[in-house]
N, C-alpha and C positions, 0 to 999 in steps of 0.2 A: 504494500500500500504506500502511495506517495503522500507524505505528510505536508501540512500547510507550510512548514518551514522550508521543505524541499522546493515547493512551488515558488515561494518567495525568492529563494536562492536563484532559481532559473531565471526569474524576471530580472534580478539585480546583477547577475554575473555577465551574461551576454551570450552571443552566438559564436559557434566554433566550426571550423573546417578541419578535417583530419586527412593528412596525406600518408600514404603507405599504411592504410587503415587496418590491414590484417584481418583478424577475426573479431575485432570490435572491443578489445579490452581497454583501449584508450578511451573509446566512447563510454564504456561502462564507468570508468574512473571519472571522466568529465561530468557525466550526468549525476553521479553521486556527489560531486563537488558543486553541483548547481548550475552547470552549463547546458545549453541547448545545441545539439549538433545538427547542422543544416546541410552538410556536404561531406562526403567521404569518397576517397579515391584509392583504388588498388586494382591491379589487373590479374590477381590470382583467382582462378575459378573456384577452387575448393574453399579458399578463405572467404570468398564472396558468399558461398552457400552457407557457411557457418555464421557469418555476419548477419545475413538477411534472415536466418532462422531466429536469431535472438533480437534483431532490430529490423522488423519488416517495414517500418516507416522510414521516412527520410530519403534523401537524395544520394544515390550511389552512382559514382562515375567509374565504369569498368575499364576505362582506357589506360594504356601505359601513360605514366606521368609525362613522358616526353611529348605526348600529343595534347596535353592539357594547356589551355591558354588562360591568362589572367582573367579575361572576360568571361570564362566559363564558371568562375568561382563566385558565389554570391557574396555580398558584403557581410563581413564577419568581424568580430572583435578579437578572435584568437585563431591562429593556425598552428596545428601540431604536425610534427614530422618525426616518425620513427623509421628513418630510412635504413636500408640494409647495412648490417655491420660486418659483412664477410671480409671486406678489404681492410677493415680497421681492427678486427679481432686478433688477439695474440695467437689464436689457433689457425688463422689464415695465412696468406702469403704477404700480407701487410703492404698491398699496393696503395692503400690510403684512398684519398679522394680522387686519385687518378684512376682508380679501379672501375671496372664495369658496373659493379653493384653499389658500393658506397659513394661512387661518383654521382649517383642520382641526387645527392644533396644539391648539386648545381641546378638541376631541373626544378627543384622546390624553390630555390632562390630566384630562378628566372620567373616562375609564376608570380611570386611576390612582387618582383620588379614590374611585371606587366599589369599588376593591379593598380599601379599608380597611386592616385590620391585615395583609393579605396583600401590601401594596404591595412591589414589588421593592426590593432594597437599592440597586441601581444603575439610573440612567437615562442613556442615551447618545443625544443628538440630533444629527443632521447636517443642515446646510443651507448656503446660499451665504454668503460673508463679508459681503455687503451687508445681512444681517440685523442686523449691528452698528449700521449707520447708518440703518436703516429708521425713518421718522418721527423723525429726529434722536435715535435711541437709545431712543425710547419703547416700541417694540415689544419689543425685547430685554429692557428693564426689566420690562415687564408679564409676559413669559414667565417670567423668573427669579422675580418676585414670586409667580407662581402655583406654581412648583416649590418655592419656599421655604415657601409655605403648606401644601404637601403633605409637608413635612419634609426636603426635599433642600437641601443646601448645594451650590453650583455652582462649577465652574471652566470655563474656556474655552481653546481653542487653535485656531489656523488651521494646517492641514496641507496641503501641496501634493503632489499625486500625482507630480510630477516628481522627488521625492526617491526614488521607487521605480520609476517607469516613464517612458518618453519622452512624457509628456502634461502640459501646463501646466493644472492643475486644483486650485485652492485651495478648501478647504471649511472652514466653521466647525463645530467640535464643541463641544457643551455636555455636560459630565459632571456628573451629579447624584448625590450620595452621601447616603444616608439615615442619620440618626444624628448624633451629635456628632463633628465632624471638626475637628481642630486645624488652624488656618490659619497659613501662613507669612506673613512680611511681604510687603506688596504689591510691594516692589522685586524679589522673586524672579520676578515675572511678566514682567519686561522681557527678552524673548528673541525670536528669530526666529519662534517659535511664537505669540507674543502681540504682534502688530504694534501700532504707535502708536494706531490707532483703537480697538483692543481695550483697551489699557492706559488710554487716556483714559476709555473707558466705565467701567472698573472704578473709577478714581479719582473720577469724578463720581457714582458710585452706591455710596458707601461704606456706606450704610445697609442694603444687601442682604446676605443671608447667603451669603458666598462663602468659598471655600477655595482653596488653591493646591497643585496636584500638582507634584512635582519630576519634570520630564520631560527626558530627554537630548536633545541635538540630533538631528534626523532624519538618516538615512543619506544617502549620496550615491548617486544613481541609477547602476546599473552598466550600463544599456542605452542604446542609441542608437535612432533611428528605424528604422535598417536592420533591427533585431532584430524588428520587428513587421510589416514589409512582406511582403505575400503576393506571391510571385514569379509574375507572369503573363507568358506569352509575348507577343511583339510582335504576333502575329496575333489575340490575344484581342479579342473584340468590345467589351469594356468600355473599351478605350482610346478616347479621343475621336477623331473623324475630322478630316480636314484643315480643313474649314470651321470646326468648333468650336475647333480649335487656333488658327486665325487670329484668331478673336474673343477668345480667351483672351489671346493675346499683345498684341492691340491695346488691351486694357483696362488693361495694366500701366503703372504710373507709371515714370518714369526710374529710380528707386531699385529697383523690383521687376524691371525689365528687366535691370538690372545684376546683381541676384542670380541671375536665370535664366542670364545669360551666364557667370557664375562657375561655376555648376553644369555647364553645357555644356562649358566649357573644361577641366574637371577630368580628371585622368588615370584616375580610377576611377569606378565607378557611385556615384551619390548620389541621395538622396531628400529631399524637403521636402514640407510640407503647404501648401495654399493655401486661402484662404477669401475670400468676397465681402464687401466693405464699400461703403457708400454715401458717396462723397466729393463734396461740392458738388453734390448731387443726381444724381450719376452712379454706377452700379454698376461697381465695379472689383474685380479680383482682386489679392490681396496674398499674397506668398510669405514664409513664415516663414524666418528666418535663424539661429535658435537651436538647430536640431537636434532639436526636439521638436514634437509636434503641439499644436494649440490645444485648448482645453477642448471635449470632446465635448458635444453638446447634443441635445435632443429635436428631432423633425422640425418642431416649431412654434417653435423658438427663433430668435433673430436669428443670422445667419450659421450656420445650423443644420448644413449639410452641408459637410464638408471634402473637398477634392480632394487627390490624391497626385500630385506632380510627380516624374518619374523622368528622370534624365539619365545616359546611358551611351554611350560611344564617339561623342560629338558629337551624338547623337540625343536628342530630348526627347519624352516622352510624358506625357499627363495623363489621369486618370480619377478617378471618385469612389472614396473609400475603401470597403472591403468590410466586411461584418459581422465576419469573422474578425479584421481589423485593429482594429476597434472593440473586440472582445473582448480582444485582446492588449494594447491600450492601457489597458484597465481591469484588467489583471492576471488575466484569466480565460481564458487561452489554450485550455483544454480544454473550454470551455463548448459545449454542444450546443443548436442551434436546431431546434425541431421543424418539420416540413414544413408544418404548418398556419399557421405564422407567416410573414408576408411579410418581404421584405428590409427594407422601410421600417419595419415594426413592430419588427423585431429591432434595427435601428440606433437607433430611438427609445428602445427599452428600455435599451440600453447607455448612451445619452446621458443617461438619467434615473437612472442607477444610481450606486453608489459605486465608487471605485477600490479593489479588493480588498486589495492589500498596504498601502495607506495606512490603510484602516480597520483592518486586522489590527494594524498597528503602534500605532495609537492604543489599541486594546483591550489589547494586550500591555503597553504602557508605563503606561497610566492605570488600568486596572481589575485586571489580573492580579496585580500586586504586593500589592494590598490585598484581593483576593477571598477569601482564606483567613483574613484577620485578623478578630478579633471587633469588633463594633460597640460603641462606648463608651456607657455608660448615661447 
């Protein structure tokens, strides 16, 4: 049910357009923060099916962003962009903004340029933290220079999903503010949200047009991994068979074997996630010991699929995580996956999306406090 407060927030925050819209988790976060989405662009067919199943209303543009013109985008207050991270990720080849995928940032900025006087007041960009160090900082500098040229002063923060859900998922957010924005001293940027690599980038690029938003510390995550686990019976065929379990246990290092033993010896049911790593040329399973899942990835990413380890009553079972668990780890527990989308596609879609409560928190703390304030001349 939509509360009266939510309706008032929608009226007061503004209209938004989302680029590289994916499966709609950015929209979910924006709507929870009180924004109204009037335009979404993405050319993935299966992501479109997932998006439209959960958000059947609204304007969806299925074209490649390279075909979109500024005149095609309605007048909005906010434009978001979660453009592909492949060329910026540490797991990729690090081609940066010159790459085929991450280079689509330039298409987003072109659309903004073509909007002219209708350019949105706010821009919110989300990507991997390694954007900061891509090409020794040159890529981020070029991106900010481009945004500066369009009239936006920028601030940055790195938010971790584990402040909201049991998933370790750090993401860089670039906030662009149109108009004259008074900047605070650079010392104010020194916080957990602006780690050393980011503050160093800011200090080395003092000629850029930057601003500083005063952002409170992130909340502490109230959930544990147990809160997202889909309870499957012991006879469920998704649990690995005896042969696969032997291979799993044989691949564990002494450290990970000890972690598994502690789980098995526990007096209550417990869960952990496991992922494959290549160590000295050998594929091995590693079990997390921090009570959260690793960062969800697309099906093509390194260590892309995570397994769930369950220990209960001295018994150990292992299986791949399910789409429902992926959805819960992204804070989208009520998300519906259409029958036309395969399990692999659904998990890839979630792995390529944003963590909803983390995105919502950034919007509430960075944009909402100033959304209703006038722009300085």
